[in-house]
Residue frames as a rotation matrix with the C-alpha (Angstrom) as fourth column:
MET 1
0.883 -0.048 -0.466 68.18
-0.467 -0.007 -0.884 224.80
0.040 0.999 -0.029 133.39
LYS 2
0.581 -0.672 0.459 70.96
0.262 0.688 0.677 222.52
-0.770 -0.273 0.576 132.40
TRP 3
-0.235 -0.779 -0.582 74.01
-0.622 -0.340 0.705 222.65
-0.747 0.528 -0.405 130.18
GLN 4
-0.332 0.245 0.911 72.04
0.603 0.797 0.005 221.19
-0.725 0.551 -0.412 127.29
ALA 5
-0.979 -0.102 0.177 71.42
0.204 -0.531 0.822 222.62
0.010 0.841 0.541 123.80
LYS 6
-0.322 0.938 0.126 67.66
0.648 0.121 0.752 222.13
0.690 0.323 -0.648 124.13
GLU 7
0.385 0.481 -0.788 67.57
0.917 -0.295 0.268 224.34
-0.104 -0.825 -0.555 127.24
ILE 8
-0.619 -0.755 -0.216 69.73
0.734 -0.654 0.185 227.24
-0.281 -0.044 0.959 126.05
ASP 9
-0.529 0.502 0.685 66.88
0.295 -0.648 0.702 229.11
0.796 0.573 0.194 124.30
LEU 10
0.576 0.741 -0.345 64.91
0.562 -0.053 0.825 228.98
0.593 -0.669 -0.447 127.58
TYR 11
0.070 -0.655 -0.752 67.99
0.931 -0.227 0.285 230.24
-0.358 -0.721 0.594 129.45
LEU 12
-0.807 -0.445 0.388 68.48
0.575 -0.742 0.344 233.12
0.135 0.501 0.855 127.02
GLN 13
-0.089 0.878 0.471 64.84
0.295 -0.429 0.854 234.15
0.951 0.215 -0.221 127.49
ALA 14
0.852 0.480 -0.209 65.05
0.277 -0.076 0.958 234.04
0.444 -0.874 -0.197 131.30
LYS 15
0.009 -0.996 -0.093 68.70
0.622 0.078 -0.779 235.04
0.783 -0.051 0.620 131.69
GLU 16
-0.311 -0.169 0.935 67.94
-0.363 -0.888 -0.281 238.01
0.878 -0.428 0.215 133.98
TYR 17
0.579 0.619 0.531 66.27
-0.748 0.145 0.647 235.68
0.323 -0.772 0.547 136.53
VAL 18
0.864 -0.355 -0.357 68.87
0.373 0.928 -0.019 232.93
0.338 -0.117 0.934 136.45
ASP 19
0.596 -0.613 0.518 71.47
-0.631 -0.757 -0.171 234.16
0.497 -0.225 -0.838 138.89
THR 20
0.347 -0.424 0.837 72.83
-0.734 0.433 0.523 230.95
-0.584 -0.796 -0.161 140.42
ALA 21
0.144 -0.423 -0.895 75.31
-0.752 0.541 -0.377 228.56
0.643 0.727 -0.240 138.86
ILE 22
0.702 0.060 0.710 75.35
-0.545 0.687 0.481 225.01
-0.459 -0.724 0.515 140.27
ILE 23
0.206 -0.704 -0.679 78.55
-0.768 0.314 -0.559 223.06
0.607 0.637 -0.476 139.70
PRO 24
0.982 0.092 0.167 78.94
-0.174 0.787 0.592 219.50
-0.077 -0.611 0.788 140.97
LEU 25
0.041 -0.999 0.028 82.44
-0.997 -0.043 -0.064 218.50
0.065 -0.025 -0.998 142.06
VAL 26
0.922 0.385 0.053 83.04
-0.382 0.923 -0.047 214.89
-0.067 0.024 0.997 141.03
PRO 27
0.058 -0.950 0.308 86.14
-0.770 0.154 0.619 212.87
-0.635 -0.273 -0.722 141.94
ILE 28
0.733 0.002 -0.681 87.76
-0.504 0.673 -0.541 210.28
0.457 0.740 0.494 139.67
SER 29
-0.084 -0.782 0.618 89.75
-0.920 0.299 0.253 207.37
-0.383 -0.547 -0.745 141.07
LEU 30
0.465 0.140 -0.874 90.77
-0.589 0.786 -0.187 204.00
0.661 0.602 0.448 139.60
GLU 31
-0.637 -0.757 0.146 92.35
-0.578 0.344 -0.739 202.82
0.510 -0.555 -0.657 142.84
ASP 32
-0.917 0.214 -0.335 90.92
0.352 0.830 -0.433 200.61
0.186 -0.515 -0.837 145.60
ASP 33
-0.531 0.732 -0.427 88.12
0.228 -0.362 -0.904 203.05
-0.816 -0.577 0.025 146.34
PHE 34
-0.998 0.061 0.018 86.98
0.007 -0.174 0.985 202.96
0.063 0.983 0.173 142.68
LYS 35
-0.393 0.918 -0.057 83.42
0.716 0.344 0.607 201.85
0.577 0.198 -0.792 143.37
LYS 36
0.047 0.401 -0.915 82.88
0.905 -0.405 -0.131 204.23
-0.423 -0.822 -0.382 146.29
THR 37
-0.713 -0.380 -0.589 84.23
0.102 -0.888 0.448 207.12
-0.694 0.260 0.672 144.23
ILE 38
-0.879 0.454 0.145 81.75
0.171 0.017 0.985 206.31
0.444 0.891 -0.093 141.45
GLN 39
-0.066 0.886 -0.459 78.88
0.954 0.190 0.230 206.13
0.291 -0.422 -0.858 143.98
VAL 40
-0.208 -0.058 -0.976 79.84
0.603 -0.793 -0.082 209.57
-0.770 -0.606 0.200 145.35
GLY 41
-0.933 -0.204 -0.297 79.95
-0.107 -0.631 0.769 211.02
-0.344 0.749 0.566 141.84
GLU 42
-0.670 0.741 0.040 76.70
0.463 0.375 0.803 209.36
0.580 0.556 -0.595 140.89
PHE 43
-0.041 0.660 -0.750 74.97
0.989 -0.082 -0.126 210.64
-0.145 -0.747 -0.649 143.99
ILE 44
-0.375 -0.115 -0.920 76.03
0.272 -0.962 0.009 214.27
-0.886 -0.247 0.392 143.59
ALA 45
-0.997 0.078 -0.024 75.07
-0.041 -0.229 0.973 214.23
0.070 0.970 0.231 139.87
LEU 46
-0.370 0.918 -0.146 71.57
0.707 0.380 0.597 212.97
0.603 0.117 -0.789 140.75
PHE 47
-0.077 0.278 -0.957 71.34
0.868 -0.454 -0.202 215.43
-0.491 -0.847 -0.206 143.65
CYS 48
-0.764 -0.272 -0.585 72.19
0.008 -0.911 0.413 218.33
-0.645 0.312 0.698 141.35
ASP 49
-0.835 0.540 0.110 69.56
0.213 0.132 0.968 217.13
0.508 0.831 -0.225 138.81
GLU 50
-0.037 0.860 -0.509 66.93
0.958 0.175 0.226 217.17
0.283 -0.479 -0.831 141.56
LEU 51
-0.256 -0.139 -0.957 68.05
0.582 -0.812 -0.038 220.59
-0.772 -0.566 0.289 142.79
GLU 52
-0.976 -0.126 -0.175 67.84
-0.066 -0.601 0.796 221.96
-0.205 0.789 0.579 139.25
LYS 53
-0.544 0.839 0.032 64.35
0.595 0.358 0.720 220.54
0.592 0.410 -0.694 138.86
GLN 54
0.132 0.628 -0.767 63.12
0.987 -0.151 0.047 222.21
-0.086 -0.764 -0.640 142.02
PHE 55
0.115 -0.145 -0.983 64.69
0.282 -0.944 0.172 225.58
-0.953 -0.297 -0.067 141.19
LYS 56
-0.280 -0.141 0.950 64.26
0.955 0.058 0.290 225.67
-0.096 0.988 0.118 137.41
GLY 57
0.536 0.465 0.705 64.26
0.596 -0.799 0.075 229.29
0.598 0.380 -0.706 136.33
ARG 58
0.951 -0.244 0.188 66.57
-0.307 -0.689 0.657 230.37
-0.031 -0.683 -0.730 139.14
VAL 59
0.217 -0.909 0.355 69.58
-0.363 0.262 0.894 228.05
-0.906 -0.323 -0.273 138.77
PHE 60
0.660 -0.185 -0.729 71.71
-0.695 0.219 -0.685 226.89
0.286 0.958 0.016 135.87
GLN 61
0.693 -0.391 0.606 73.35
-0.132 0.757 0.640 223.49
-0.709 -0.523 0.473 136.28
PHE 62
0.310 -0.717 -0.625 76.78
-0.950 -0.216 -0.224 223.36
0.025 0.663 -0.748 134.67
PRO 63
0.572 -0.200 -0.796 78.64
-0.114 0.941 -0.318 220.13
0.813 0.273 0.515 133.77
PRO 64
0.948 -0.229 -0.220 80.50
0.284 0.302 0.910 218.49
-0.142 -0.925 0.352 136.62
TYR 65
0.402 -0.913 0.062 84.00
-0.839 -0.395 -0.374 219.67
0.366 0.099 -0.926 137.45
THR 66
0.968 -0.077 -0.237 86.01
0.127 0.971 0.202 216.42
0.215 -0.226 0.950 137.59
TYR 67
0.299 -0.905 0.302 89.32
-0.889 -0.379 -0.258 215.93
0.348 -0.191 -0.918 139.27
ILE 68
-0.053 -0.408 -0.912 91.62
0.049 0.911 -0.410 213.09
0.997 -0.066 -0.028 140.35
LYS 69
0.819 0.560 -0.126 90.64
0.140 0.019 0.990 212.22
0.557 -0.828 -0.063 143.91
LYS 70
0.537 -0.665 -0.519 94.18
0.826 0.288 0.485 211.87
-0.173 -0.689 0.704 145.28
GLN 71
-0.121 -0.657 0.744 95.46
0.713 -0.579 -0.395 215.15
0.690 0.483 0.539 143.78
ASN 72
-0.757 -0.213 -0.618 96.15
0.593 -0.622 -0.511 218.29
-0.276 -0.753 0.597 145.79
LEU 73
0.192 0.962 0.192 92.86
0.976 -0.167 -0.142 220.18
-0.105 0.214 -0.971 145.91
TYR 74
0.135 -0.158 -0.978 94.56
0.280 -0.941 0.191 223.53
-0.951 -0.299 -0.083 146.10
GLY 75
-0.924 -0.381 -0.004 95.33
0.067 -0.171 0.983 223.34
-0.375 0.908 0.184 142.38
CYS 76
-0.429 0.857 0.286 91.64
0.847 0.271 0.457 222.69
0.314 0.439 -0.842 141.80
LEU 77
0.195 0.506 -0.840 90.75
0.799 -0.578 -0.163 225.61
-0.568 -0.640 -0.517 144.00
GLU 78
-0.569 -0.487 -0.663 92.66
0.001 -0.806 0.591 228.02
-0.822 0.336 0.459 141.78
LYS 79
-0.963 0.206 0.174 90.74
0.209 0.164 0.964 226.73
0.170 0.965 -0.201 138.76
LEU 80
-0.133 0.970 -0.206 87.41
0.978 0.162 0.132 226.93
0.161 -0.184 -0.970 140.55
ILE 81
-0.010 0.065 -0.998 88.09
0.471 -0.880 -0.062 230.53
-0.882 -0.471 -0.022 141.62
GLU 82
-0.875 -0.358 -0.327 88.96
-0.136 -0.466 0.874 231.33
-0.465 0.809 0.359 138.00
LEU 83
-0.708 0.686 0.170 85.75
0.590 0.441 0.676 229.65
0.389 0.578 -0.717 136.86
GLU 84
0.069 0.745 -0.663 83.72
0.950 -0.253 -0.186 231.55
-0.306 -0.617 -0.725 139.44
THR 85
-0.399 -0.299 -0.867 85.23
0.081 -0.953 0.292 234.88
-0.913 0.046 0.405 138.31
TYR 86
-1.000 -0.007 0.003 84.31
0.003 -0.006 1.000 234.00
-0.007 1.000 0.006 134.70
LEU 87
-0.401 0.915 -0.043 80.73
0.841 0.387 0.379 233.05
0.363 0.116 -0.924 135.56
LYS 88
0.050 0.396 -0.917 80.23
0.747 -0.625 -0.229 236.19
-0.663 -0.673 -0.327 137.64
LYS 89
-0.777 -0.406 -0.482 81.46
-0.027 -0.743 0.668 238.27
-0.629 0.532 0.566 134.74
TYR 90
-0.881 0.465 -0.088 78.52
-0.033 0.126 0.992 236.87
0.472 0.877 -0.096 132.75
GLY 91
-0.276 0.856 0.438 75.84
-0.640 -0.503 0.580 237.60
0.717 -0.121 0.687 135.29
PHE 92
0.307 0.373 -0.876 75.82
0.384 0.794 0.472 234.71
0.871 -0.481 0.100 137.72
ARG 93
0.281 -0.139 0.950 75.71
-0.673 -0.734 0.091 236.34
0.684 -0.665 -0.300 141.17
HIS 94
0.380 -0.108 0.919 75.99
-0.773 0.509 0.379 233.03
-0.509 -0.854 0.110 143.03
VAL 95
0.062 -0.407 -0.911 78.27
-0.664 0.665 -0.342 230.14
0.745 0.626 -0.229 142.15
ILE 96
0.398 0.182 0.899 77.51
-0.861 0.414 0.297 227.10
-0.318 -0.892 0.321 144.29
TYR 97
-0.390 -0.592 -0.705 79.78
-0.676 0.704 -0.218 224.06
0.626 0.391 -0.675 144.27
LEU 98
0.571 0.630 0.527 78.21
-0.818 0.491 0.299 220.82
-0.070 -0.602 0.796 145.49
THR 99
-0.278 -0.718 -0.638 80.16
-0.637 0.635 -0.437 217.76
0.719 0.285 -0.635 146.48
SER 100
0.879 0.450 0.154 79.90
-0.420 0.580 0.698 214.52
0.225 -0.679 0.699 148.38
ASP 101
0.305 -0.882 -0.360 83.66
0.469 0.468 -0.749 214.09
0.829 0.060 0.556 148.52
SER 102
0.882 0.142 -0.450 84.61
0.472 -0.244 0.847 214.69
0.011 -0.959 -0.282 152.16
THR 103
-0.108 -0.994 0.026 88.11
0.991 -0.105 0.082 215.80
-0.079 0.035 0.996 151.11
TRP 104
-0.216 0.088 0.972 86.62
0.480 -0.858 0.184 219.19
0.850 0.506 0.143 150.18
GLU 105
0.759 0.588 -0.279 85.48
0.518 -0.286 0.806 219.85
0.394 -0.757 -0.522 153.75
GLN 106
0.211 -0.757 -0.618 88.98
0.842 -0.180 0.508 220.86
-0.496 -0.628 0.600 154.73
THR 107
-0.797 -0.502 0.334 89.06
0.603 -0.642 0.473 223.54
-0.023 0.579 0.815 151.97
GLU 108
0.092 0.990 0.108 85.58
0.991 -0.102 0.092 224.86
0.102 0.099 -0.990 152.61
SER 109
0.390 0.085 -0.917 86.69
0.476 -0.871 0.122 228.24
-0.788 -0.484 -0.381 153.83
SER 110
-0.688 -0.718 -0.109 88.59
0.239 -0.366 0.899 228.86
-0.686 0.592 0.423 150.58
ILE 111
-0.812 0.538 0.226 85.40
0.181 -0.135 0.974 228.72
0.555 0.832 0.012 148.51
THR 112
-0.852 0.443 0.278 82.56
-0.494 -0.506 -0.708 230.57
-0.172 -0.741 0.649 150.16
GLN 113
0.132 0.987 -0.089 79.79
-0.961 0.105 -0.256 228.67
-0.244 0.119 0.962 148.41
LEU 114
-0.609 -0.333 -0.719 80.98
-0.453 0.891 -0.029 225.11
0.651 0.308 -0.694 148.71
ILE 115
0.186 0.726 0.662 78.33
-0.981 0.177 0.081 222.78
-0.058 -0.664 0.745 150.07
TYR 116
-0.864 -0.462 -0.202 79.15
-0.453 0.887 -0.090 219.27
0.221 0.014 -0.975 151.22
ILE 117
0.306 0.949 0.075 76.25
-0.944 0.292 0.154 216.79
0.124 -0.118 0.985 151.02
SER 118
-0.480 -0.443 0.757 76.75
-0.604 0.793 0.080 213.40
-0.636 -0.419 -0.648 152.61
ALA 119
-0.436 0.263 -0.860 76.19
-0.779 0.368 0.508 210.76
0.450 0.892 0.045 149.96
ILE 120
0.088 0.472 0.877 73.81
-0.684 0.669 -0.291 207.90
-0.724 -0.575 0.382 150.49
SER 121
-0.877 -0.380 0.293 74.10
-0.092 0.732 0.675 204.55
-0.472 0.565 -0.677 148.78
LEU 122
-0.103 0.843 -0.527 71.62
-0.903 -0.301 -0.305 204.41
-0.416 0.445 0.793 145.91
GLU 123
-0.786 -0.404 -0.468 72.58
-0.595 0.700 0.395 200.92
0.168 0.589 -0.791 144.77
GLU 124
-0.908 0.416 -0.044 69.80
0.405 0.847 -0.343 199.08
-0.105 -0.330 -0.938 146.63
LEU 125
-0.375 0.783 -0.496 67.04
-0.031 -0.546 -0.837 201.67
-0.926 -0.299 0.229 145.99
ASP 126
-0.089 0.419 0.903 64.50
0.965 0.261 -0.026 201.69
-0.247 0.869 -0.428 143.20
LYS 127
-0.564 -0.205 0.800 63.91
0.608 -0.758 0.235 204.78
0.558 0.619 0.552 141.08
LYS 128
0.420 0.816 0.397 61.01
0.217 -0.515 0.829 206.05
0.881 -0.262 -0.393 143.24
GLN 129
0.753 -0.201 -0.627 62.97
0.651 0.082 0.755 205.62
-0.100 -0.976 0.192 146.47
ILE 130
-0.355 -0.925 0.134 65.95
0.932 -0.340 0.124 207.46
-0.069 0.169 0.983 144.94
THR 131
-0.326 0.294 0.899 63.75
0.352 -0.844 0.404 210.36
0.877 0.448 0.172 143.91
ASN 132
0.771 0.632 -0.083 62.19
0.278 -0.217 0.936 210.53
0.573 -0.744 -0.343 147.41
GLU 133
0.419 -0.695 -0.585 65.61
0.857 0.089 0.508 210.48
-0.301 -0.714 0.632 149.12
LEU 134
-0.562 -0.673 0.481 67.03
0.807 -0.574 0.140 213.12
0.182 0.467 0.865 146.82
SER 135
0.066 0.713 0.698 63.94
0.274 -0.686 0.674 215.30
0.959 0.147 -0.240 147.29
LYS 136
0.852 0.216 -0.478 64.30
0.495 -0.031 0.868 215.06
0.173 -0.976 -0.133 151.07
GLN 137
0.025 -0.945 -0.326 67.95
0.927 -0.101 0.363 216.05
-0.375 -0.311 0.873 150.91
VAL 138
-0.512 -0.130 0.849 67.22
0.600 -0.762 0.246 219.00
0.615 0.635 0.468 148.60
LYS 139
0.541 0.805 0.246 64.56
0.302 -0.459 0.836 220.19
0.785 -0.377 -0.491 151.04
GLN 140
0.622 -0.401 -0.673 67.18
0.739 0.015 0.674 220.15
-0.261 -0.916 0.305 153.81
LEU 141
-0.482 -0.857 0.185 69.38
0.861 -0.423 0.283 222.40
-0.164 0.296 0.941 151.66
LEU 142
0.169 0.684 0.710 66.52
0.787 -0.527 0.321 224.86
0.593 0.504 -0.627 150.94
PRO 143
0.898 0.207 -0.389 67.00
0.412 -0.706 0.576 227.10
-0.155 -0.677 -0.719 154.01
MET 144
0.002 -0.978 -0.211 70.75
0.526 -0.179 0.832 227.45
-0.850 -0.112 0.514 153.28
LEU 145
-0.542 -0.191 0.818 70.11
0.836 -0.215 0.504 228.45
0.080 0.958 0.277 149.66
MET 146
0.510 0.794 0.331 67.32
0.708 -0.606 0.362 230.85
0.488 0.049 -0.871 150.60
ASN 147
0.689 -0.336 -0.642 69.65
0.443 -0.506 0.740 232.45
-0.574 -0.794 -0.199 153.15
LYS 148
-0.417 -0.893 0.173 72.40
0.661 -0.167 0.732 232.87
-0.624 0.419 0.660 150.54
TRP 149
-0.302 0.368 0.879 69.96
0.841 -0.332 0.428 234.42
0.449 0.869 -0.209 148.06
GLN 150
0.744 0.669 -0.014 68.46
0.591 -0.647 0.482 236.80
0.313 -0.367 -0.876 150.62
ASN 151
0.556 -0.586 -0.590 71.77
0.427 -0.408 0.807 237.92
-0.713 -0.700 0.023 152.11
GLU 152
-0.547 -0.837 0.024 73.41
0.408 -0.241 0.881 238.57
-0.731 0.492 0.473 148.74
SER 153
0.169 0.670 0.723 70.47
0.983 -0.067 -0.168 240.08
-0.064 0.739 -0.670 146.84
């Protein structure tokens, strides 16, 4: 389920089964790395869409958390921890942050459920190839998610 009005009724009916919040972390930059930053954000957004499709009924995809790429991530961490506390208060047992921004790798230990996914360039691929690539990457993430769900159930 996604953060969309048309899906909220479905969420409310299945709320007891939807225990995982998915939050994409998307950088913003208007500097020299502008295009690459957009590609990273585009990739993680599409990846989260594919993940949500495959786990509909178990996960809820929230809007992306956006931040300025060059800013100190520790300020973001405080806000993400606050967000996680809020979501857990309302029944989400798992809050998973997904990013393709390698800057987050250094802060990984601060957020227990931060997953870095290496972005691939989608620019030269057609829609079917993009779907296939994203599906493959989601399948690679499957054992990690299943492990998280089993260990924290």
